[in-house]
C-alpha positions in Angstrom: 23.6 -54.0 -5.3 22.4 -52.5 -2.6 25.1 -49.5 -2.4 24.7 -46.6 -4.1 28.2 -45.1 -6.0 29.4 -41.5 -4.6 31.5 -39.0 -5.5 35.3 -39.8 -4.1 37.8 -37.1 -2.2 40.1 -35.6 -3.8 43.2 -34.0 -2.6 43.7 -30.0 -3.0 46.4 -28.6 -5.5 49.5 -27.3 -2.9 53.0 -25.7 -4.9 54.6 -27.0 -1.8 55.2 -30.5 0.7 53.5 -29.4 3.6 56.5 -30.0 6.6 55.3 -32.3 10.1 55.2 -36.0 11.3 51.6 -36.0 11.1 52.0 -35.5 7.4 52.3 -38.8 5.2 52.7 -39.3 1.0 52.3 -41.5 -1.5 52.9 -41.9 -5.5 50.5 -39.7 -7.2 49.7 -42.9 -10.0 48.7 -41.9 -13.7 46.1 -43.8 -14.1 41.9 -43.9 -13.8 40.6 -43.9 -10.1 38.3 -46.4 -10.2 36.2 -47.3 -6.4 35.0 -51.1 -6.0 31.7 -51.8 -4.3 31.6 -55.3 -3.1 28.0 -56.3 -0.6 28.4 -60.0 -0.6 26.1 -60.4 -3.2 27.6 -58.8 -6.2 31.1 -56.4 -7.2 30.3 -53.1 -9.1 33.4 -50.8 -9.8 32.3 -46.8 -11.0 34.9 -44.8 -11.7 35.2 -40.6 -10.5 32.1 -39.5 -12.4 30.1 -42.8 -10.9 30.4 -44.2 -14.5 30.4 -48.0 -14.6 33.7 -50.0 -15.2 32.1 -53.4 -14.1 33.4 -55.3 -16.6 36.7 -52.9 -17.9 38.6 -55.1 -15.2 37.9 -58.2 -14.4 41.3 -58.8 -12.9 39.4 -56.7 -10.0 36.6 -57.9 -9.5 37.7 -61.2 -8.2 37.9 -59.6 -5.2 38.1 -63.3 -3.6 41.2 -63.3 -4.2 42.3 -60.5 -2.8 40.0 -59.2 0.4 38.9 -60.9 3.1 36.1 -59.1 4.2 31.9 -59.7 3.7 31.6 -56.7 2.4 33.3 -53.0 1.5 34.3 -50.0 -0.6 38.0 -49.5 -1.8 39.1 -46.7 -2.9 42.4 -46.8 -6.1 43.8 -46.2 -9.2 44.2 -48.7 -11.8 47.3 -48.1 -13.9 49.2 -50.1 -16.9 53.4 -49.9 -17.3 54.2 -48.4 -20.5 57.3 -49.9 -22.0 59.4 -48.0 -20.2 58.1 -49.6 -16.6 56.4 -46.7 -15.8 53.0 -45.9 -15.2 51.4 -44.8 -18.8 47.8 -42.4 -18.7 47.6 -43.9 -22.5 48.3 -47.1 -22.2 45.3 -47.6 -19.6 43.4 -45.1 -22.0 43.5 -48.4 -23.8 41.8 -49.9 -21.1 39.5 -48.0 -19.4 38.4 -46.5 -23.1 37.4 -49.7 -25.1 33.7 -49.4 -26.0 33.6 -52.8 -27.9 33.2 -54.8 -24.5 33.1 -58.4 -26.8 37.1 -56.8 -27.0 38.5 -56.9 -23.7 39.3 -60.0 -23.5 42.4 -59.7 -25.9 42.8 -55.9 -24.1 43.3 -57.4 -21.8 45.7 -59.3 -22.7 47.5 -57.0 -24.8 46.8 -54.1 -21.6 47.9 -55.7 -17.9 46.3 -53.4 -15.5 47.3 -52.7 -11.6 44.6 -51.3 -9.4 46.7 -49.6 -6.4 44.1 -49.6 -3.4 45.2 -46.5 -1.2 41.6 -46.1 1.0 38.9 -48.8 2.6 35.4 -46.6 3.4 33.0 -49.1 4.2 32.9 -52.3 5.4 31.0 -55.1 6.5 28.1 -53.5 7.0 29.7 -50.0 8.6 30.2 -46.8 6.9 34.4 -46.3 8.3 35.1 -43.3 6.3 35.5 -41.0 9.7 38.1 -42.6 11.0 41.7 -41.4 10.8 43.7 -42.1 7.6 46.0 -43.9 9.6 43.3 -45.9 11.3 41.9 -47.1 7.8 45.3 -47.7 6.6 46.0 -50.3 8.8 42.8 -51.9 8.1 43.8 -52.0 4.3 46.9 -54.2 5.1 44.9 -56.7 7.1 42.1 -57.0 4.7 44.3 -56.9 1.6 46.9 -59.5 -0.3 48.2 -58.2 -3.1 49.2 -60.2 -6.0 50.6 -59.1 -8.9 47.3 -57.3 -10.5 46.2 -56.1 -6.8 48.4 -53.8 -4.7 48.5 -51.7 -1.7 50.0 -47.9 -1.9 52.4 -47.8 0.7 52.3 -44.6 3.1 56.1 -42.4 3.5 56.9 -40.0 6.0 60.0 -38.0 4.1 57.3 -36.7 2.1 60.5 -34.4 0.5 62.7 -38.2 -1.1 59.7 -39.8 -2.4 59.0 -36.5 -3.9 62.6 -36.5 -5.2 62.2 -40.5 -6.3 59.5 -39.3 -8.2 60.8 -36.5 -10.3 63.7 -38.3 -11.0 61.8 -40.8 -12.9 59.7 -38.1 -14.8 56.3 -40.0 -12.5 53.3 -37.6 -12.0 53.5 -36.9 -8.4 52.7 -36.9 -4.7 49.7 -36.8 -2.7 50.1 -35.7 1.0 47.3 -36.8 3.6 47.1 -36.0 7.1 47.5 -38.9 9.6 44.3 -38.4 11.6 42.2 -37.0 8.1 38.5 -38.5 7.6 37.4 -39.7 3.5 35.3 -37.0 3.2 32.6 -37.9 0.5 32.5 -36.1 -2.0 34.0 -32.8 -0.9 38.3 -31.5 -2.2 39.9 -31.0 1.3 43.0 -29.6 2.5 44.2 -32.5 4.6 44.4 -33.8 1.4 46.8 -32.2 -0.8 48.9 -32.5 -4.5 52.3 -32.0 -4.9 52.8 -32.8 -9.3 56.1 -32.5 -10.7 54.1 -31.7 -14.5 50.9 -29.7 -15.4 48.3 -31.7 -17.0 44.8 -30.4 -18.1 41.4 -31.4 -20.0 41.2 -29.7 -23.2 39.4 -29.8 -25.7 40.1 -30.9 -29.8 39.3 -27.9 -31.9 40.5 -28.8 -34.5 43.2 -30.7 -36.7 45.6 -30.7 -39.6 47.3 -33.1 -42.0 49.3 -35.3 -43.2 50.2 -37.6 -45.9 46.4 -37.9 -45.2 46.3 -38.0 -41.0 46.3 -36.1 -38.9 49.7 -34.4 -37.6 48.0 -31.7 -35.2 45.5 -31.0 -32.7 44.5 -27.7 -31.9 43.1 -27.0 -28.3 40.7 -24.8 -26.3 39.1 -24.0 -22.7 35.5 -23.1 -22.5 35.1 -19.5 -20.5 32.3 -18.6 -17.8 29.7 -17.9 -21.1 30.5 -21.2 -23.2 33.0 -19.4 -25.4 36.6 -21.8 -26.2 39.8 -19.8 -26.1 42.5 -21.3 -27.7 45.0 -22.3 -25.6 47.8 -24.1 -28.4 48.6 -27.1 -31.0 50.6 -29.8 -30.1 51.2 -33.2 -32.4 53.7 -35.0 -29.9 52.7 -37.5 -26.9 52.4 -40.9 -26.7 50.5 -40.9 -30.0 51.5 -44.6 -32.6 50.7 -44.6 -35.6 47.4 -46.5 -35.3 45.9 -44.1 -32.8 46.5 -41.2 -35.1 44.8 -43.3 -37.9 42.2 -43.7 -35.6 41.8 -40.4 -34.3 41.6 -39.1 -38.0 38.3 -41.6 -38.2 36.8 -40.5 -36.1 37.3 -36.3 -35.9 36.3 -36.3 -39.6 33.1 -37.2 -38.2 33.1 -33.9 -36.4 34.1 -31.7 -39.3 32.8 -28.3 -39.7 32.8 -25.2 -41.8 32.9 -22.7 -39.2 36.1 -22.1 -36.2 34.6 -23.2 -33.2 37.2 -20.8 -31.2 36.1 -17.0 -29.4 39.3 -16.0 -31.9 40.6 -17.7 -35.1 44.1 -18.8 -34.0 46.6 -17.3 -36.0 50.0 -19.0 -38.0 46.5 -22.0 -38.8 45.9 -21.2 -42.0 45.6 -24.8 -42.9 43.4 -25.9 -40.2 40.4 -28.6 -40.8 38.0 -27.0 -38.0 35.9 -29.6 -35.5 32.4 -29.3 -34.0 34.5 -29.0 -29.8 33.2 -32.4 -28.6 35.9 -34.2 -27.9 38.7 -34.1 -24.9 42.0 -35.0 -24.1 44.8 -35.0 -21.2 47.9 -33.2 -22.0 50.8 -32.8 -20.3 52.7 -29.5 -20.3 55.7 -27.6 -18.9 53.6 -24.2 -18.2 51.2 -21.7 -18.9 53.2 -18.8 -21.0 52.1 -15.1 -20.8 49.8 -15.2 -24.2 48.0 -17.4 -22.2 49.0 -21.0 -24.2 50.5 -24.2 -23.2 54.6 -24.4 -22.8 54.5 -27.3 -24.9 52.2 -29.9 -24.7 51.5 -33.3 -25.1 49.5 -35.9 -25.6 48.4 -37.9 -22.6 45.3 -39.6 -23.6 42.4 -39.3 -24.9 39.6 -39.5 -22.1 35.6 -39.0 -21.9 35.0 -35.5 -20.4 32.3 -32.9 -20.8 33.7 -30.9 -23.3 31.3 -27.7 -21.3 33.9 -28.9 -17.8 37.1 -28.5 -19.7 37.1 -24.6 -18.1 39.9 -21.7 -18.2 38.9 -21.0 -14.3 40.4 -24.4 -13.4 43.5 -23.6 -15.1 
């Protein structure tokens, strides 16, 4: 592989939808960011942290079935649909979080994925990231042939209407992109913006409570700049199955410690089992309370992020 993985461009958060015809909107998919690298010799897949995922998604590595170019770097989101037909982060993490790759065939059958492609950065030996978004978008439509596992993300000019439709469906949000925006590798720029329908964070698990031998609630924390873990709430709800709770129980029992990892011991948690703050989880929530806690938190899925990156200052 002659192409080295890059850090992708990221949008900035926004509370409002920018006006003007020079903006277009795309659905923000609740999935896993995956960049596809093809250099005529082989195909490799990497996530936004440059962790390889080539073996996790064989549906994407069959690039000759959907991409009419001799070399390319594609950017997109891998999603999996839940029982309600909507993208589910919990479901896609059943594939992305797979570490025993001998189970991949079974996982691919039980959790089918779709690769939602929204950008092309490199094409046939040439970096095209500085071309305007509308040109890259047109190039994508000329080289990609969608199939059951590969789709192109539509660009919509009616951003408000798209966001209202997203809210009605209870989906994550939208991404706004300026038509003339370049792809700024490894940067976050305000010519790409994200407007969310709900909030989410990656938090650290610092403890749990048990019910009938299995975990029924986890205590959540975020680190400050001095490396101290602050309690931000607890939850026992979300997209967890009974088997998921059993697996989590086994994992967290390996991390049990006698001391609370939190800077201040949480109140009203007298029967808590403390754990070393090493496991991270994506949490969906409504808002922050005045006391600095999550309101209505629920578990979206478990994700491998260095715990020290789960910071209060990012909330």
